[in-house]
N, CA, C, O and CB atoms as a CASP TS submission, in Angstrom:
PFRMAT TS
TARGET T0000
AUTHOR 0000-0000-0000
METHOD Language model
MODEL 1
PARENT N/A
ATOM      1  N   SER     1     -56.410  79.855 -65.857  1.00  0.00           N
ATOM      2  CA  SER     1     -56.200  78.580 -65.103  1.00  0.00           C
ATOM      3  C   SER     1     -57.918  78.320 -64.810  1.00  0.00           C
ATOM      4  O   SER     1     -58.677  79.228 -64.470  1.00  0.00           O
ATOM      5  CB  SER     1     -55.049  78.787 -63.523  1.00  0.00           C
ATOM      6  N   ASN     2     -58.276  77.086 -64.993  1.00  0.00           N
ATOM      7  CA  ASN     2     -59.818  76.674 -64.406  1.00  0.00           C
ATOM      8  C   ASN     2     -59.898  75.853 -63.425  1.00  0.00           C
ATOM      9  O   ASN     2     -59.627  74.654 -63.373  1.00  0.00           O
ATOM     10  CB  ASN     2     -60.696  76.030 -65.321  1.00  0.00           C
ATOM     11  N   HIS     3     -60.468  76.905 -62.282  1.00  0.00           N
ATOM     12  CA  HIS     3     -60.870  76.086 -60.853  1.00  0.00           C
ATOM     13  C   HIS     3     -62.291  76.015 -60.693  1.00  0.00           C
ATOM     14  O   HIS     3     -62.895  76.997 -60.263  1.00  0.00           O
ATOM     15  CB  HIS     3     -60.314  76.804 -59.467  1.00  0.00           C
ATOM     16  N   GLY     4     -62.880  74.971 -60.990  1.00  0.00           N
ATOM     17  CA  GLY     4     -64.487  74.829 -60.971  1.00  0.00           C
ATOM     18  C   GLY     4     -65.234  75.562 -62.309  1.00  0.00           C
ATOM     19  O   GLY     4     -65.286  75.336 -63.518  1.00  0.00           O
ATOM     20  N   PHE     5     -65.695  76.419 -61.518  1.00  0.00           N
ATOM     21  CA  PHE     5     -66.452  77.280 -62.560  1.00  0.00           C
ATOM     22  C   PHE     5     -65.754  78.835 -62.889  1.00  0.00           C
ATOM     23  O   PHE     5     -66.152  79.620 -63.750  1.00  0.00           O
ATOM     24  CB  PHE     5     -68.038  77.497 -61.937  1.00  0.00           C
ATOM     25  N   THR     6     -64.740  79.009 -62.061  1.00  0.00           N
ATOM     26  CA  THR     6     -64.074  80.058 -62.433  1.00  0.00           C
ATOM     27  C   THR     6     -63.072  79.991 -63.265  1.00  0.00           C
ATOM     28  O   THR     6     -62.279  79.052 -63.193  1.00  0.00           O
ATOM     29  CB  THR     6     -63.714  80.584 -61.556  1.00  0.00           C
ATOM     30  N   GLU     7     -62.927  81.112 -64.321  1.00  0.00           N
ATOM     31  CA  GLU     7     -61.756  80.497 -65.005  1.00  0.00           C
ATOM     32  C   GLU     7     -61.008  82.025 -65.427  1.00  0.00           C
ATOM     33  O   GLU     7     -61.425  82.949 -66.126  1.00  0.00           O
ATOM     34  CB  GLU     7     -62.255  79.332 -66.476  1.00  0.00           C
ATOM     35  N   THR     8     -59.425  81.796 -64.497  1.00  0.00           N
ATOM     36  CA  THR     8     -58.949  83.209 -64.976  1.00  0.00           C
ATOM     37  C   THR     8     -58.317  83.518 -66.146  1.00  0.00           C
ATOM     38  O   THR     8     -57.275  82.910 -66.391  1.00  0.00           O
ATOM     39  CB  THR     8     -58.143  83.697 -64.180  1.00  0.00           C
ATOM     40  N   VAL     9     -58.711  84.313 -66.904  1.00  0.00           N
ATOM     41  CA  VAL     9     -58.192  85.036 -68.115  1.00  0.00           C
ATOM     42  C   VAL     9     -57.033  86.131 -68.161  1.00  0.00           C
ATOM     43  O   VAL     9     -57.244  87.156 -67.512  1.00  0.00           O
ATOM     44  CB  VAL     9     -59.277  85.659 -68.622  1.00  0.00           C
ATOM     45  N   GLU    10     -55.907  86.031 -68.815  1.00  0.00           N
ATOM     46  CA  GLU    10     -55.138  86.941 -69.192  1.00  0.00           C
ATOM     47  C   GLU    10     -55.595  88.116 -69.822  1.00  0.00           C
ATOM     48  O   GLU    10     -55.924  87.974 -71.000  1.00  0.00           O
ATOM     49  CB  GLU    10     -54.379  86.439 -69.833  1.00  0.00           C
ATOM     50  N   THR    11     -55.717  89.457 -69.237  1.00  0.00           N
ATOM     51  CA  THR    11     -55.927  90.738 -70.237  1.00  0.00           C
ATOM     52  C   THR    11     -55.209  91.610 -70.377  1.00  0.00           C
ATOM     53  O   THR    11     -54.475  91.864 -69.422  1.00  0.00           O
ATOM     54  CB  THR    11     -56.839  91.429 -70.087  1.00  0.00           C
ATOM     55  N   SER    12     -55.116  92.325 -71.434  1.00  0.00           N
ATOM     56  CA  SER    12     -54.236  93.511 -71.778  1.00  0.00           C
ATOM     57  C   SER    12     -54.525  94.708 -70.696  1.00  0.00           C
ATOM     58  O   SER    12     -55.520  94.671 -69.972  1.00  0.00           O
ATOM     59  CB  SER    12     -54.568  94.034 -73.372  1.00  0.00           C
ATOM     60  N   GLU    13     -53.635  95.698 -70.651  1.00  0.00           N
ATOM     61  CA  GLU    13     -53.594  96.886 -69.741  1.00  0.00           C
ATOM     62  C   GLU    13     -54.870  97.670 -70.456  1.00  0.00           C
ATOM     63  O   GLU    13     -55.727  98.268 -69.805  1.00  0.00           O
ATOM     64  CB  GLU    13     -51.969  97.797 -69.739  1.00  0.00           C
ATOM     65  N   ARG    14     -54.858  97.587 -71.654  1.00  0.00           N
ATOM     66  CA  ARG    14     -56.065  98.585 -72.049  1.00  0.00           C
ATOM     67  C   ARG    14     -57.467  97.833 -71.922  1.00  0.00           C
ATOM     68  O   ARG    14     -58.379  98.573 -71.553  1.00  0.00           O
ATOM     69  CB  ARG    14     -55.892  99.145 -73.687  1.00  0.00           C
ATOM     70  N   GLU    15     -57.738  96.789 -72.107  1.00  0.00           N
ATOM     71  CA  GLU    15     -59.052  95.896 -71.169  1.00  0.00           C
ATOM     72  C   GLU    15     -59.101  96.176 -70.120  1.00  0.00           C
ATOM     73  O   GLU    15     -60.183  96.491 -69.624  1.00  0.00           O
ATOM     74  CB  GLU    15     -59.071  94.460 -70.963  1.00  0.00           C
ATOM     75  N   ARG    16     -57.738  96.163 -69.262  1.00  0.00           N
ATOM     76  CA  ARG    16     -58.524  96.470 -67.528  1.00  0.00           C
ATOM     77  C   ARG    16     -58.783  97.664 -67.513  1.00  0.00           C
ATOM     78  O   ARG    16     -59.778  97.825 -66.807  1.00  0.00           O
ATOM     79  CB  ARG    16     -57.626  96.255 -66.051  1.00  0.00           C
ATOM     80  N   LYS    17     -58.234  99.079 -68.124  1.00  0.00           N
ATOM     81  CA  LYS    17     -58.731 100.246 -67.973  1.00  0.00           C
ATOM     82  C   LYS    17     -60.074 100.643 -69.206  1.00  0.00           C
ATOM     83  O   LYS    17     -60.648 101.728 -69.113  1.00  0.00           O
ATOM     84  CB  LYS    17     -57.415 101.169 -68.020  1.00  0.00           C
ATOM     85  N   SER    18     -60.359  99.898 -70.027  1.00  0.00           N
ATOM     86  CA  SER    18     -61.454 100.380 -70.769  1.00  0.00           C
ATOM     87  C   SER    18     -62.772 100.015 -69.718  1.00  0.00           C
ATOM     88  O   SER    18     -62.808  99.376 -68.667  1.00  0.00           O
ATOM     89  CB  SER    18     -61.500  99.610 -72.361  1.00  0.00           C
ATOM     90  N   ALA    19     -63.890 100.766 -70.549  1.00  0.00           N
ATOM     91  CA  ALA    19     -65.148 101.032 -69.611  1.00  0.00           C
ATOM     92  C   ALA    19     -65.725  99.184 -69.915  1.00  0.00           C
ATOM     93  O   ALA    19     -65.469  98.647 -70.993  1.00  0.00           O
ATOM     94  CB  ALA    19     -66.513 102.721 -70.357  1.00  0.00           C
ATOM     95  N   PRO    20     -66.318  98.603 -69.050  1.00  0.00           N
ATOM     96  CA  PRO    20     -66.874  97.168 -69.585  1.00  0.00           C
ATOM     97  C   PRO    20     -68.305  97.300 -70.629  1.00  0.00           C
ATOM     98  O   PRO    20     -68.608  96.746 -71.685  1.00  0.00           O
ATOM     99  CB  PRO    20     -67.330  96.174 -68.084  1.00  0.00           C
ATOM    100  N   LEU    21     -68.797  98.030 -70.003  1.00  0.00           N
ATOM    101  CA  LEU    21     -69.985  98.470 -71.438  1.00  0.00           C
ATOM    102  C   LEU    21     -69.815  99.550 -72.125  1.00  0.00           C
ATOM    103  O   LEU    21     -69.219 100.411 -71.478  1.00  0.00           O
ATOM    104  CB  LEU    21     -71.477  98.754 -71.090  1.00  0.00           C
ATOM    105  N   THR    22     -70.140  99.900 -73.332  1.00  0.00           N
ATOM    106  CA  THR    22     -70.462 101.072 -74.112  1.00  0.00           C
ATOM    107  C   THR    22     -71.528 101.892 -73.374  1.00  0.00           C
ATOM    108  O   THR    22     -72.305 101.403 -72.554  1.00  0.00           O
ATOM    109  CB  THR    22     -70.946 100.671 -75.529  1.00  0.00           C
ATOM    110  N   ASP    23     -71.491 103.441 -73.809  1.00  0.00           N
ATOM    111  CA  ASP    23     -72.731 104.050 -73.401  1.00  0.00           C
ATOM    112  C   ASP    23     -74.203 103.650 -73.625  1.00  0.00           C
ATOM    113  O   ASP    23     -75.220 103.945 -72.996  1.00  0.00           O
ATOM    114  CB  ASP    23     -72.654 105.123 -73.860  1.00  0.00           C
ATOM    115  N   ALA    24     -74.023 102.971 -74.594  1.00  0.00           N
ATOM    116  CA  ALA    24     -75.176 102.492 -75.272  1.00  0.00           C
ATOM    117  C   ALA    24     -75.785 101.122 -74.596  1.00  0.00           C
ATOM    118  O   ALA    24     -76.939 100.838 -74.274  1.00  0.00           O
ATOM    119  CB  ALA    24     -74.773 102.267 -76.773  1.00  0.00           C
ATOM    120  N   GLN    25     -74.678 100.459 -74.519  1.00  0.00           N
ATOM    121  CA  GLN    25     -75.305  99.021 -73.536  1.00  0.00           C
ATOM    122  C   GLN    25     -75.639  99.387 -72.066  1.00  0.00           C
ATOM    123  O   GLN    25     -76.407  98.672 -71.423  1.00  0.00           O
ATOM    124  CB  GLN    25     -74.038  97.661 -73.360  1.00  0.00           C
ATOM    125  N   ALA    26     -75.131 100.375 -71.585  1.00  0.00           N
ATOM    126  CA  ALA    26     -75.178 100.790 -70.421  1.00  0.00           C
ATOM    127  C   ALA    26     -77.020 101.560 -70.343  1.00  0.00           C
ATOM    128  O   ALA    26     -77.861 101.360 -69.467  1.00  0.00           O
ATOM    129  CB  ALA    26     -73.707 101.854 -70.226  1.00  0.00           C
ATOM    130  N   MET    27     -77.116 102.272 -71.360  1.00  0.00           N
ATOM    131  CA  MET    27     -78.361 102.886 -71.476  1.00  0.00           C
ATOM    132  C   MET    27     -79.413 101.841 -71.807  1.00  0.00           C
ATOM    133  O   MET    27     -80.576 102.209 -71.636  1.00  0.00           O
ATOM    134  CB  MET    27     -78.311 103.969 -72.497  1.00  0.00           C
ATOM    135  N   HIS    28     -79.227 100.660 -72.231  1.00  0.00           N
ATOM    136  CA  HIS    28     -80.007  99.353 -72.385  1.00  0.00           C
ATOM    137  C   HIS    28     -79.955  98.447 -70.725  1.00  0.00           C
ATOM    138  O   HIS    28     -80.620  97.470 -70.380  1.00  0.00           O
ATOM    139  CB  HIS    28     -79.134  98.352 -73.821  1.00  0.00           C
ATOM    140  N   VAL    29     -79.380  98.870 -70.303  1.00  0.00           N
ATOM    141  CA  VAL    29     -79.391  98.029 -69.280  1.00  0.00           C
ATOM    142  C   VAL    29     -80.227  98.640 -67.971  1.00  0.00           C
ATOM    143  O   VAL    29     -80.925  97.983 -67.198  1.00  0.00           O
ATOM    144  CB  VAL    29     -77.938  97.710 -68.993  1.00  0.00           C
ATOM    145  N   ALA    30     -79.930 100.288 -67.927  1.00  0.00           N
ATOM    146  CA  ALA    30     -80.927 101.077 -67.305  1.00  0.00           C
ATOM    147  C   ALA    30     -82.531 101.294 -68.169  1.00  0.00           C
ATOM    148  O   ALA    30     -83.433 101.909 -67.600  1.00  0.00           O
ATOM    149  CB  ALA    30     -80.149 102.492 -67.098  1.00  0.00           C
ATOM    150  N   GLU    31     -82.668 100.887 -69.149  1.00  0.00           N
ATOM    151  CA  GLU    31     -84.009 100.798 -69.674  1.00  0.00           C
ATOM    152  C   GLU    31     -84.698  99.762 -69.335  1.00  0.00           C
ATOM    153  O   GLU    31     -85.905  99.738 -69.097  1.00  0.00           O
ATOM    154  CB  GLU    31     -84.063 100.832 -70.929  1.00  0.00           C
ATOM    155  N   MET    32     -83.630  98.508 -69.292  1.00  0.00           N
ATOM    156  CA  MET    32     -84.346  97.338 -69.118  1.00  0.00           C
ATOM    157  C   MET    32     -85.017  97.231 -67.697  1.00  0.00           C
ATOM    158  O   MET    32     -86.123  96.711 -67.551  1.00  0.00           O
ATOM    159  CB  MET    32     -83.432  96.206 -69.374  1.00  0.00           C
ATOM    160  N   ALA    33     -84.192  97.816 -66.536  1.00  0.00           N
ATOM    161  CA  ALA    33     -84.201  97.827 -65.243  1.00  0.00           C
ATOM    162  C   ALA    33     -85.263  98.565 -64.866  1.00  0.00           C
ATOM    163  O   ALA    33     -85.820  98.279 -63.806  1.00  0.00           O
ATOM    164  CB  ALA    33     -83.078  98.233 -64.715  1.00  0.00           C
ATOM    165  N   LEU    34     -85.818  99.839 -65.806  1.00  0.00           N
ATOM    166  CA  LEU    34     -86.956 100.693 -65.644  1.00  0.00           C
ATOM    167  C   LEU    34     -88.298 100.083 -66.478  1.00  0.00           C
ATOM    168  O   LEU    34     -89.416 100.475 -66.142  1.00  0.00           O
ATOM    169  CB  LEU    34     -86.520 102.188 -66.174  1.00  0.00           C
ATOM    170  N   ARG    35     -88.171  99.305 -67.356  1.00  0.00           N
ATOM    171  CA  ARG    35     -89.199  98.275 -67.692  1.00  0.00           C
ATOM    172  C   ARG    35     -89.559  97.414 -66.758  1.00  0.00           C
ATOM    173  O   ARG    35     -90.750  97.436 -66.445  1.00  0.00           O
ATOM    174  CB  ARG    35     -88.859  97.525 -68.688  1.00  0.00           C
ATOM    175  N   VAL    36     -88.725  96.510 -66.116  1.00  0.00           N
ATOM    176  CA  VAL    36     -88.974  95.753 -65.213  1.00  0.00           C
ATOM    177  C   VAL    36     -89.654  96.275 -63.911  1.00  0.00           C
ATOM    178  O   VAL    36     -90.566  95.693 -63.324  1.00  0.00           O
ATOM    179  CB  VAL    36     -87.900  95.211 -65.027  1.00  0.00           C
ATOM    180  N   ALA    37     -89.025  97.572 -63.508  1.00  0.00           N
ATOM    181  CA  ALA    37     -89.892  98.345 -62.167  1.00  0.00           C
ATOM    182  C   ALA    37     -91.321  98.580 -62.653  1.00  0.00           C
ATOM    183  O   ALA    37     -92.240  98.221 -61.917  1.00  0.00           O
ATOM    184  CB  ALA    37     -89.210 100.017 -61.668  1.00  0.00           C
ATOM    185  N   GLU    38     -91.626  99.238 -64.006  1.00  0.00           N
ATOM    186  CA  GLU    38     -92.317  99.863 -64.258  1.00  0.00           C
ATOM    187  C   GLU    38     -93.392  98.917 -64.397  1.00  0.00           C
ATOM    188  O   GLU    38     -94.487  99.347 -64.033  1.00  0.00           O
ATOM    189  CB  GLU    38     -91.940 100.628 -65.099  1.00  0.00           C
ATOM    190  N   SER    39     -93.351  97.503 -64.917  1.00  0.00           N
ATOM    191  CA  SER    39     -94.328  96.272 -64.883  1.00  0.00           C
ATOM    192  C   SER    39     -94.872  95.980 -63.622  1.00  0.00           C
ATOM    193  O   SER    39     -96.075  95.827 -63.408  1.00  0.00           O
ATOM    194  CB  SER    39     -93.690  95.024 -65.321  1.00  0.00           C
ATOM    195  N   TYR    40     -93.768  95.887 -62.603  1.00  0.00           N
ATOM    196  CA  TYR    40     -94.235  95.632 -61.363  1.00  0.00           C
ATOM    197  C   TYR    40     -94.512  96.487 -60.459  1.00  0.00           C
ATOM    198  O   TYR    40     -94.890  96.099 -59.354  1.00  0.00           O
ATOM    199  CB  TYR    40     -93.598  94.978 -60.873  1.00  0.00           C
ATOM    200  N   GLY    41     -94.371  97.893 -60.768  1.00  0.00           N
ATOM    201  CA  GLY    41     -94.555  99.114 -60.065  1.00  0.00           C
ATOM    202  C   GLY    41     -93.845  99.158 -58.432  1.00  0.00           C
ATOM    203  O   GLY    41     -94.313  99.583 -57.375  1.00  0.00           O
ATOM    204  N   VAL    42     -92.637  98.579 -58.728  1.00  0.00           N
ATOM    205  CA  VAL    42     -91.684  98.967 -57.428  1.00  0.00           C
ATOM    206  C   VAL    42     -90.237  98.402 -58.115  1.00  0.00           C
ATOM    207  O   VAL    42     -90.081  97.616 -59.050  1.00  0.00           O
ATOM    208  CB  VAL    42     -92.198  98.016 -55.678  1.00  0.00           C
ATOM    209  N   PRO    43     -89.363  99.029 -57.382  1.00  0.00           N
ATOM    210  CA  PRO    43     -87.981  99.023 -57.872  1.00  0.00           C
ATOM    211  C   PRO    43     -87.488  97.276 -57.925  1.00  0.00           C
ATOM    212  O   PRO    43     -87.976  96.519 -57.086  1.00  0.00           O
ATOM    213  CB  PRO    43     -86.964 100.062 -56.715  1.00  0.00           C
ATOM    214  N   TYR    44     -86.696  96.844 -58.765  1.00  0.00           N
ATOM    215  CA  TYR    44     -86.380  95.431 -58.872  1.00  0.00           C
ATOM    216  C   TYR    44     -85.061  95.705 -58.947  1.00  0.00           C
ATOM    217  O   TYR    44     -84.622  96.725 -59.477  1.00  0.00           O
ATOM    218  CB  TYR    44     -86.993  94.549 -60.029  1.00  0.00           C
ATOM    219  N   ASP    45     -84.168  94.568 -58.280  1.00  0.00           N
ATOM    220  CA  ASP    45     -83.082  94.397 -58.356  1.00  0.00           C
ATOM    221  C   ASP    45     -82.785  93.285 -59.505  1.00  0.00           C
ATOM    222  O   ASP    45     -83.047  92.096 -59.322  1.00  0.00           O
ATOM    223  CB  ASP    45     -82.691  94.187 -57.103  1.00  0.00           C
ATOM    224  N   ILE    46     -82.052  93.925 -61.046  1.00  0.00           N
ATOM    225  CA  ILE    46     -81.973  92.993 -61.846  1.00  0.00           C
ATOM    226  C   ILE    46     -80.272  92.141 -61.840  1.00  0.00           C
ATOM    227  O   ILE    46     -79.262  92.522 -61.249  1.00  0.00           O
ATOM    228  CB  ILE    46     -82.448  93.717 -63.188  1.00  0.00           C
ATOM    229  N   GLU    47     -80.409  91.185 -62.518  1.00  0.00           N
ATOM    230  CA  GLU    47     -78.988  90.414 -62.845  1.00  0.00           C
ATOM    231  C   GLU    47     -78.856  90.158 -64.410  1.00  0.00           C
ATOM    232  O   GLU    47     -79.718  89.611 -65.098  1.00  0.00           O
ATOM    233  CB  GLU    47     -78.905  88.843 -62.030  1.00  0.00           C
ATOM    234  N   TRP    48     -78.009  90.496 -64.718  1.00  0.00           N
ATOM    235  CA  TRP    48     -77.682  90.799 -66.258  1.00  0.00           C
ATOM    236  C   TRP    48     -76.575  90.271 -66.608  1.00  0.00           C
ATOM    237  O   TRP    48     -75.789  90.005 -65.699  1.00  0.00           O
ATOM    238  CB  TRP    48     -77.559  92.183 -66.646  1.00  0.00           C
ATOM    239  N   ALA    49     -76.192  89.971 -67.981  1.00  0.00           N
ATOM    240  CA  ALA    49     -75.065  89.667 -68.541  1.00  0.00           C
ATOM    241  C   ALA    49     -75.083  89.981 -69.967  1.00  0.00           C
ATOM    242  O   ALA    49     -75.965  90.115 -70.815  1.00  0.00           O
ATOM    243  CB  ALA    49     -74.770  88.380 -68.292  1.00  0.00           C
ATOM    244  N   ARG    50     -73.709  90.059 -69.941  1.00  0.00           N
ATOM    245  CA  ARG    50     -73.424  90.409 -71.236  1.00  0.00           C
ATOM    246  C   ARG    50     -72.540  89.348 -72.171  1.00  0.00           C
ATOM    247  O   ARG    50     -71.525  88.775 -71.774  1.00  0.00           O
ATOM    248  CB  ARG    50     -72.749  91.693 -71.110  1.00  0.00           C
ATOM    249  N   TYR    51     -73.116  89.207 -73.458  1.00  0.00           N
ATOM    250  CA  TYR    51     -72.449  87.892 -73.784  1.00  0.00           C
ATOM    251  C   TYR    51     -72.267  88.366 -75.869  1.00  0.00           C
ATOM    252  O   TYR    51     -73.098  88.851 -76.637  1.00  0.00           O
ATOM    253  CB  TYR    51     -73.857  86.112 -73.166  1.00  0.00           C
ATOM    254  N   ALA    52     -71.015  87.984 -76.065  1.00  0.00           N
ATOM    255  CA  ALA    52     -71.268  88.606 -77.609  1.00  0.00           C
ATOM    256  C   ALA    52     -71.680  89.948 -78.128  1.00  0.00           C
ATOM    257  O   ALA    52     -72.225  90.258 -79.188  1.00  0.00           O
ATOM    258  CB  ALA    52     -72.206  87.939 -78.156  1.00  0.00           C
ATOM    259  N   ASP    53     -71.234  90.746 -76.990  1.00  0.00           N
ATOM    260  CA  ASP    53     -72.077  92.549 -77.494  1.00  0.00           C
ATOM    261  C   ASP    53     -73.817  92.210 -76.977  1.00  0.00           C
ATOM    262  O   ASP    53     -74.270  93.350 -76.875  1.00  0.00           O
ATOM    263  CB  ASP    53     -72.057  92.991 -80.055  1.00  0.00           C
ATOM    264  N   LYS    54     -74.559  91.574 -76.744  1.00  0.00           N
ATOM    265  CA  LYS    54     -75.905  91.627 -76.435  1.00  0.00           C
ATOM    266  C   LYS    54     -76.016  91.215 -74.863  1.00  0.00           C
ATOM    267  O   LYS    54     -75.441  90.347 -74.206  1.00  0.00           O
ATOM    268  CB  LYS    54     -76.732  90.668 -77.437  1.00  0.00           C
ATOM    269  N   ILE    55     -76.978  92.183 -74.539  1.00  0.00           N
ATOM    270  CA  ILE    55     -77.045  92.092 -72.635  1.00  0.00           C
ATOM    271  C   ILE    55     -78.171  91.025 -72.515  1.00  0.00           C
ATOM    272  O   ILE    55     -78.776  90.693 -73.534  1.00  0.00           O
ATOM    273  CB  ILE    55     -77.651  93.862 -71.601  1.00  0.00           C
ATOM    274  N   TYR    56     -78.365  90.673 -71.745  1.00  0.00           N
ATOM    275  CA  TYR    56     -79.189  89.676 -71.677  1.00  0.00           C
ATOM    276  C   TYR    56     -79.702  89.607 -70.209  1.00  0.00           C
ATOM    277  O   TYR    56     -78.829  89.419 -69.362  1.00  0.00           O
ATOM    278  CB  TYR    56     -78.529  88.463 -72.168  1.00  0.00           C
ATOM    279  N   LEU    57     -80.947  89.727 -69.794  1.00  0.00           N
ATOM    280  CA  LEU    57     -81.604  89.698 -68.280  1.00  0.00           C
ATOM    281  C   LEU    57     -81.692  88.421 -68.044  1.00  0.00           C
ATOM    282  O   LEU    57     -82.352  87.697 -68.789  1.00  0.00           O
ATOM    283  CB  LEU    57     -83.052  90.358 -68.036  1.00  0.00           C
ATOM    284  N   LEU    58     -80.938  87.878 -66.803  1.00  0.00           N
ATOM    285  CA  LEU    58     -80.914  86.743 -66.069  1.00  0.00           C
ATOM    286  C   LEU    58     -82.308  86.425 -65.224  1.00  0.00           C
ATOM    287  O   LEU    58     -83.174  85.592 -65.495  1.00  0.00           O
ATOM    288  CB  LEU    58     -79.725  86.878 -65.183  1.00  0.00           C
ATOM    289  N   GLN    59     -82.251  87.243 -64.249  1.00  0.00           N
ATOM    290  CA  GLN    59     -83.198  87.343 -63.637  1.00  0.00           C
ATOM    291  C   GLN    59     -83.468  88.751 -62.678  1.00  0.00           C
ATOM    292  O   GLN    59     -82.603  89.607 -62.492  1.00  0.00           O
ATOM    293  CB  GLN    59     -83.145  86.206 -63.047  1.00  0.00           C
ATOM    294  N   ALA    60     -84.771  88.793 -62.150  1.00  0.00           N
ATOM    295  CA  ALA    60     -84.944  90.077 -61.441  1.00  0.00           C
ATOM    296  C   ALA    60     -86.000  89.467 -60.096  1.00  0.00           C
ATOM    297  O   ALA    60     -86.845  88.573 -60.141  1.00  0.00           O
ATOM    298  CB  ALA    60     -85.729  91.436 -62.616  1.00  0.00           C
ATOM    299  N   ARG    61     -85.553  90.366 -58.893  1.00  0.00           N
ATOM    300  CA  ARG    61     -86.107  90.057 -57.694  1.00  0.00           C
ATOM    301  C   ARG    61     -86.753  91.732 -57.102  1.00  0.00           C
ATOM    302  O   ARG    61     -86.206  92.808 -57.347  1.00  0.00           O
ATOM    303  CB  ARG    61     -84.795  89.237 -56.677  1.00  0.00           C
ATOM    304  N   PRO    62     -87.865  91.561 -56.397  1.00  0.00           N
ATOM    305  CA  PRO    62     -88.070  92.682 -55.919  1.00  0.00           C
ATOM    306  C   PRO    62     -87.333  93.153 -54.857  1.00  0.00           C
ATOM    307  O   PRO    62     -87.156  92.381 -53.915  1.00  0.00           O
ATOM    308  CB  PRO    62     -89.147  92.732 -55.685  1.00  0.00           C
ATOM    309  N   ILE    63     -86.628  94.827 -54.792  1.00  0.00           N
ATOM    310  CA  ILE    63     -85.675  95.107 -53.607  1.00  0.00           C
ATOM    311  C   ILE    63     -86.483  95.247 -52.341  1.00  0.00           C
ATOM    312  O   ILE    63     -87.562  95.826 -52.210  1.00  0.00           O
ATOM    313  CB  ILE    63     -84.805  96.452 -53.829  1.00  0.00           C
ATOM    314  N   THR    64     -85.718  94.569 -51.368  1.00  0.00           N
ATOM    315  CA  THR    64     -86.760  94.279 -50.131  1.00  0.00           C
ATOM    316  C   THR    64     -86.322  95.450 -49.095  1.00  0.00           C
ATOM    317  O   THR    64     -87.155  95.839 -48.277  1.00  0.00           O
ATOM    318  CB  THR    64     -86.571  92.536 -49.351  1.00  0.00           C
ATOM    319  N   SER    65     -84.817  96.100 -49.128  1.00  0.00           N
ATOM    320  CA  SER    65     -84.409  96.920 -48.415  1.00  0.00           C
ATOM    321  C   SER    65     -83.650  97.929 -48.697  1.00  0.00           C
ATOM    322  O   SER    65     -82.677  97.630 -49.390  1.00  0.00           O
ATOM    323  CB  SER    65     -84.033  96.456 -47.736  1.00  0.00           C
ATOM    324  N   PHE    66     -83.742  98.954 -48.425  1.00  0.00           N
ATOM    325  CA  PHE    66     -82.874 100.063 -49.090  1.00  0.00           C
ATOM    326  C   PHE    66     -81.701 100.727 -47.610  1.00  0.00           C
ATOM    327  O   PHE    66     -81.919 100.714 -46.398  1.00  0.00           O
ATOM    328  CB  PHE    66     -84.229 101.536 -49.845  1.00  0.00           C
ATOM    329  N   ALA    67     -80.516 101.230 -48.368  1.00  0.00           N
ATOM    330  CA  ALA    67     -79.772 101.325 -47.501  1.00  0.00           C
ATOM    331  C   ALA    67     -80.048 103.132 -47.292  1.00  0.00           C
ATOM    332  O   ALA    67     -80.082 103.905 -48.250  1.00  0.00           O
ATOM    333  CB  ALA    67     -78.298 100.632 -47.921  1.00  0.00           C
ATOM    334  N   VAL    68     -80.232 103.569 -45.787  1.00  0.00           N
ATOM    335  CA  VAL    68     -80.625 104.955 -45.913  1.00  0.00           C
ATOM    336  C   VAL    68     -79.378 105.370 -45.085  1.00  0.00           C
ATOM    337  O   VAL    68     -79.005 104.647 -44.161  1.00  0.00           O
ATOM    338  CB  VAL    68     -82.223 105.420 -45.331  1.00  0.00           C
ATOM    339  N   ASP    69     -78.662 106.631 -45.427  1.00  0.00           N
ATOM    340  CA  ASP    69     -78.129 107.530 -44.319  1.00  0.00           C
ATOM    341  C   ASP    69     -78.823 108.289 -43.682  1.00  0.00           C
ATOM    342  O   ASP    69     -79.699 109.060 -44.074  1.00  0.00           O
ATOM    343  CB  ASP    69     -77.294 108.277 -44.632  1.00  0.00           C
ATOM    344  N   VAL    70     -78.193 107.948 -42.012  1.00  0.00           N
ATOM    345  CA  VAL    70     -79.082 108.817 -40.999  1.00  0.00           C
ATOM    346  C   VAL    70     -77.886 109.774 -40.469  1.00  0.00           C
ATOM    347  O   VAL    70     -76.881 109.157 -40.115  1.00  0.00           O
ATOM    348  CB  VAL    70     -79.936 107.812 -39.609  1.00  0.00           C
ATOM    349  N   GLU    71     -77.847 110.921 -40.380  1.00  0.00           N
ATOM    350  CA  GLU    71     -77.046 111.454 -39.823  1.00  0.00           C
ATOM    351  C   GLU    71     -77.746 112.195 -38.278  1.00  0.00           C
ATOM    352  O   GLU    71     -77.019 112.831 -37.515  1.00  0.00           O
ATOM    353  CB  GLU    71     -76.452 112.303 -40.905  1.00  0.00           C
TER
END
């Protein structure tokens, strides 16, 4: 069904239990994040999407806060 911009799609159990990215795609996302951080000199929060087995960088913004565990 389609409710505005959200679409619900039936998936098989195999699809639900499989990894959303291949190892190579996950490495590509990590490399993309490192390249962005190296370009700006600080860690960046990146937003990305996968479409037709390609990874796209949608946007990047500096990380302005970090969660720190204090004991």
